[in-house]
N, C-alpha and C positions, 0 to 999 in steps of 0.2 A: 423643745415643746413649741406648739403653735396654738393659735386661736381655735382651730378645729379640735386639737387634742383637749383643750380645756372644755370646750362645748361637749365633747364626748364624756369627759369625766363628770361633769355636773348634770348630765341628762337625767339620772334618777331623781335628783332634787327638783329639777324643772318639771318632770312628769308628776311628781307628788304635788307640786303647787297647782298645776293645771287640772289635776283630777281631784283637788281637795273638796271635801264635802261642804265647805263653807258656801260655795256658790249656790247650791241647792237649798241651803238653809235660809237664804234671804227670800222669804215668801210674802212678807207684809211690809207696809211702810215703817212700822215700829222696828222691825228687824233691819231694814235698810238704814234707819237712823242710827241704830247701834253699831252697824258696820262702819258708817261714816265717822262716828265719834271716836273710834279707835284707829281707823285707817288714816285719819288726818295727821297722826303723828309721823307716819311714814312719808306723807306728802311734805311735811315740815322738815324732817331731818335729811331728806333727799337734797334740799337746798344747801345744807351745811356740807355735805359731800362735794357738791358742785363748787361751792365757794372755796373749799379747801384746795381743790384742784386749781382753781383760778389763782389762789394765793401762791401755790407752789410753782405753777407752770407759766404764769404771766407776771408782769410787774404790776403790783398793786400798791406800791409805796413810792415815796419821793426821796431823793431824786430818781427819776425814771431811768431805766436802762433796758436794752433789748435782751430778752431772754434767749436761751440757746437755740430753741427750735421754733421757727416761725409757723410751721405747719400745726404743731400742737397748740401754739398761741392762738391761732385762728380757730381751731376746733373748739377749744374751751370758750373763747369769747362768743362764738356763734351760738353755742348751747346756752350760755348765760343770758344772752340777749333775749332768746325766746322764753326761757324759764322764768326770768325775772321781770320781763316787761312785754308780754305777749298781748295780742289783741283779744279782748274778752268778747262775750256774746253781744254786748251793747256797743262795741266798737272802741271802748276806752282801753288804755294800757294798764295791765295788772300782772302781777306775778301769778303763776299757777296756784300757789298756796292761797293767795287772796281770792282767786276764782273759786277754789274749793270751798273756802269759808262761806262765800256768797251762796254757792249751790247748797251747802248744808242748811243755811238759814232758810232758803226757799222751800226746802222739803221738810222743815220742822226739826232738824237735828240740832242738838245742843252743842254750842261752840264754847261754852264756859270752861270746860276742862282744859282744852288746848290753850285757850287764852290765859287762864290762870297759871298753867304750867310755864308758858313763855314769860309771864310776869315774874314768876319765881326764879327762872333762869337769870333774868336781869337783876333782880334784887339780891340773889345769893351770889351772883358772879361766878357760878360754878355749875355747869350743866350736870355733872355727875351727882352732886349733892341734890340738885333739883329732881333728878330721876329717882334717887334713893328715897327722898322724902315724899314723893308723890304717892297717890293711891292707885296708880295704874296697875293693871294685871302684871304679875311677875314676868310673863313672856313678852309683854310690851316693853317692860323695863330692860329685859335682856336684849331686845331688838335695838333699842336706843343706845344702850351701853356699848354694844358692838360697833355701831356707827361711830360714836364719838371716841372710842378707844382706837379705832382704826385711824381716825383723823389725828388724834393726839400722837400716835406713833410717828406720823410725819413722813411715811414712805409713799411718794406719789403713785408708784405702780400698784401698791396695795389699795390705796384710796380709789384709784381708777378701776380696779377689779371689783370692789364693792359697788361702785357706781355703775359699771358697765354690765357685769354678769348678774349682779344682784338686783339691778333696777332697769336700766335702759333696754337691755336685750330681752328682758322678760315681759315688760309692761304691755306691749301690743297684744300678745296672745292672751295674757291674763285679763286685761281690760275688755277684750272681745268677749270672753266668757261672762264677765259681769254685765256687760251691756245686753247680751242676749237675755239674761235673766230679768233685767229691768224692763225691757220691752215686752216681755211675756207677762210679767206679774203686775206692772203698774201702768197700764194704759190710761192716759188722761190725767196722770198725776203731774204736779208742778216740778218736773225734773229736767226742764230744758237746759238750765245752766250746768247741771251735773252731767247730762249726756254730752253737752258741748265740751266740757272738760275732758271726759274720757275719750271722745272722738278726736279732740285736738292732740292728746297724748299719743293715741294710736298713729295718727298721721305723722307727727313729728318724729316719734321714736322709731317707727318702722322705716320711714323713708329717709330721714336725715340724721337724727341724733344717735341712733343705734350704730349705723355704719361709721359715723364719726368717732364714736367711743371705741369701736374696735380698732380703728386706725391708731388712736391714741395709745391703746394697750401695746400694740405691736411696736410703736415708736419708743415707748418707755422701756420695754423689755429688751428690744434688740436681740443680741446673741447671748444675753446673760441667762444661763440656765437656772441660777438661783432665783432670779426675779420671776422667771416663768413659773417655777415651782411655788413661790410665794403667792403669785397671782392665782394659781389653781387652788391652793389651800384657802385663801381669802374668799374666793368665789364660792366654794363649797359651804364655808361657814356662813357667808352672807345669805345664801339660799336657805340654809337650815334655820337661820334666825327669822327669815321671812315665813317659813313654814310655821315656826313658833308663833309669829304674829297672827297668822291665819287660824292656828289652833286656839289662841286666846280669844279672838273674835267669835269663833264658833262656840267656845265654851260660854262666853258672855251671853250670846243669843239664846243658847240652850237653857241657861240658868234663868234668864228673864222669862222665857216661854213657860218654864216650869212654875215660876212664882206667879205668873199671870193666871 
């Protein structure tokens, strides 16, 4: 199997995401805020996928030793550098998650649920218990459960598949759709930081991180047919869970619109 074969296999899920009715559902600032308040969980758990890859594929412990593949080592560290300490709109260094929280605050979205959830992860010392005890939409819980179950399984090629095909390879086209909607529906709104966040992701993922992540998959799988098959299965599930997340946000917006 090859990267092209996986891309062909997951095309139906990618099409479903890019044509999802959620994009057209975000018509007001209130609906945008609801979108951000759920999507932020995907921004957060993305970093755990990335750090899991860094832990597996580079040396993050002492005493230090050189891991087997210096090319993969470079790819991961390069992505971590940008995701964990990129230049924000005001020129200071921040993680993309911190940029997202600032953008949420600027447009009036509530950050208390994600902040409270992370506090519970720390206090409970178990992310799965924190997910189960949360009041999140069941499909948001499923999304998070899949991420951390993949991480816990500890197979770098499967983590890389969830990271690459479920996130990095998809984000540019998906965020382009979201940005089009923002620019059409919210002219003059305080969305500068949010648009910067999305544009930065489009720039990095399309030009740099996406191709890097594809190289990583090829290097991790090599000629191992079983690893390629597991990558394909993980990629399909990752995209199905993302569709579930989009469904959850769509349902939340529809419910709040009805109640209003």
